[in-house]
C-alpha positions in Angstrom: 25.1 -12.1 -19.0 22.4 -14.7 -19.9 18.8 -14.5 -19.0 16.6 -17.1 -17.5 13.0 -17.6 -18.6 12.1 -18.7 -15.1 13.5 -15.5 -13.6 11.9 -13.4 -16.3 8.4 -14.9 -15.7 8.8 -14.7 -11.9 9.8 -11.1 -12.3 6.8 -10.4 -14.5 4.3 -12.1 -12.1 5.8 -10.4 -9.1 5.6 -7.0 -10.8 2.0 -7.3 -12.0 0.9 -8.7 -8.6 2.7 -6.0 -6.8 1.1 -3.2 -8.9 -2.3 -4.7 -8.3 -1.6 -5.0 -4.6 -0.7 -1.3 -4.4 -4.0 -0.5 -6.1 -6.0 -2.6 -3.7 -4.1 -1.2 -0.7 -4.6 2.3 -1.8 -8.4 1.6 -2.1 -8.4 0.3 1.4 -6.5 3.2 2.8 -8.5 5.8 0.9 -11.7 4.2 2.3 -10.3 4.3 5.8 -9.4 8.0 5.5 -12.8 8.7 3.9 -11.3 10.2 0.7 -13.5 12.0 -1.7 -15.2 9.3 -3.7 -15.8 11.7 -6.6 -12.1 12.2 -7.1 -11.2 10.6 -10.4 -8.2 8.8 -9.0 -10.4 7.1 -6.4 -12.9 6.2 -9.0 -10.2 4.5 -11.1 -8.9 2.5 -8.1 -12.5 1.4 -7.3 -13.1 0.4 -10.9 -9.9 -1.6 -11.0 -10.6 -3.5 -7.8 -14.4 -3.8 -7.9 -14.4 -7.1 -10.0 -12.8 -8.9 -7.1 -14.0 -6.9 -4.1 -17.6 -6.4 -4.9 -18.6 -10.1 -4.9 -16.9 -10.7 -1.6 -18.4 -7.5 -0.1 -21.8 -9.2 -0.4 -20.6 -11.9 2.0 -18.0 -10.2 4.2 -19.2 -7.2 6.2 -17.0 -4.2 6.8 -15.2 -3.8 10.1 -15.9 -0.1 10.9 -14.3 1.9 8.1 -12.2 -1.0 7.0 -13.4 -2.7 3.8 -13.0 -6.4 5.0 -13.7 -7.8 1.5 -10.9 -5.7 0.1 -8.5 -6.8 2.8 -9.4 -10.5 2.0 -8.8 -9.8 -1.7 -5.5 -8.1 -0.9 -4.3 -11.2 1.1 -5.6 -13.7 -1.5 -3.9 -11.8 -4.4 -0.6 -11.7 -2.4 -0.9 -15.4 -1.6 -1.7 -16.3 -5.2 1.2 -14.3 -6.5 3.6 -16.0 -4.1 2.2 -19.4 -5.0 2.7 -18.7 -8.8 6.3 -17.5 -8.2 7.1 -20.6 -6.2 5.6 -22.9 -8.8 7.4 -21.0 -11.6 10.7 -21.5 -9.8 10.1 -25.2 -9.7 9.8 -25.5 -5.9 7.0 -27.2 -3.9 4.8 -24.6 -2.2 4.3 -25.0 1.5 0.9 -23.5 2.4 1.9 -22.4 5.9 5.1 -20.7 4.8 3.2 -19.0 1.9 0.5 -17.8 4.2 2.9 -16.3 6.7 5.1 -14.9 3.9 2.0 -13.2 2.4 1.3 -11.4 5.7 5.0 -10.3 6.0 5.0 -9.0 2.4 1.8 -7.1 2.9 3.1 -5.5 6.0 6.3 -4.5 4.1 4.2 -3.1 1.3 2.1 -1.0 3.7 5.2 0.5 5.4 7.0 1.1 2.1 3.9 2.7 0.5 3.6 5.0 3.4 7.2 6.0 3.3 6.9 6.7 -0.4 3.7 8.7 0.1 5.3 10.8 2.9 8.3 11.6 0.7 6.0 12.6 -2.2 4.0 14.7 0.2 7.1 16.5 1.3 8.2 17.2 -2.2 4.7 18.4 -3.1 4.7 20.7 -0.1 7.9 22.3 -1.4 7.1 22.6 -5.1 3.5 21.6 -5.6 1.4 24.5 -4.2 -0.1 25.2 -7.6 -0.5 21.6 -8.8 -4.1 20.9 -9.5 -3.9 17.2 -10.1 -6.5 15.2 -8.3 -3.9 12.9 -6.7 -2.4 15.7 -4.7 -5.1 16.0 -2.0 -5.3 12.2 -1.8 -1.6 12.0 -0.9 -2.1 14.5 2.0 -5.3 12.7 3.0 -3.4 9.4 3.2 -0.4 10.7 5.1 -2.3 13.0 7.6 -3.4 10.1 9.9 0.3 9.1 10.3 1.7 12.7 10.5 -1.0 14.4 12.6 -0.2 12.6 15.9 3.5 13.3 15.4 2.8 17.0 14.7 0.8 17.2 18.0 3.8 15.9 20.0 6.6 17.8 18.2 7.2 21.4 19.2 6.7 24.1 16.5 10.0 25.0 14.8 9.0 28.2 13.2 7.4 26.8 10.0 9.5 23.7 9.7 7.5 20.5 9.8 9.8 17.6 11.0 6.9 15.2 11.3 7.7 13.5 7.9 11.3 13.0 9.0 10.1 11.4 12.3 7.6 9.3 10.5 10.2 8.0 8.0 12.6 7.2 10.8 9.8 5.4 12.6 8.9 3.4 9.5 12.5 2.5 8.8 12.8 1.4 12.5 9.8 -0.9 12.1 11.1 -2.3 8.9 14.4 -3.2 10.5 12.8 -4.3 13.8 10.4 -6.7 12.0 13.0 -7.9 9.6 11.1 -6.8 6.6 
């Protein structure tokens, strides 16, 4: 099996961009859920994203609890990442296609991130009662807005919480329905 420098660089760009997108998206979601700003994990996320978000925040106002500047940075980083991958692969970038693809990829990232967070939350609820890591409360803070409405609708099953299962099925349904 032979490697291709084009594929290798495209992979590297996609991976680095994807990791930074997760960091920005987590910052946005943690701000929306009003996470504890003094949590060390939140502080790391803010420090990693501030160089791009802070200058835009001076120009772009927040929309309620949503950090609009961070959303713009999220979109621009995704767009730039897609542009670089297309250029690396030797194709001509189409701005309209890239802009729509960026929205699609961000929606897929959001749904996938929530699915992963819900699964991690389930595992932590089984084994992580004594875990004192600062990320644990953040995971539950992030997933509660998705799981709480489901918990209100589902009947109590004697200590079994099926809301994560319903949420994951719903997320998978959306991914398939939207063709992500």
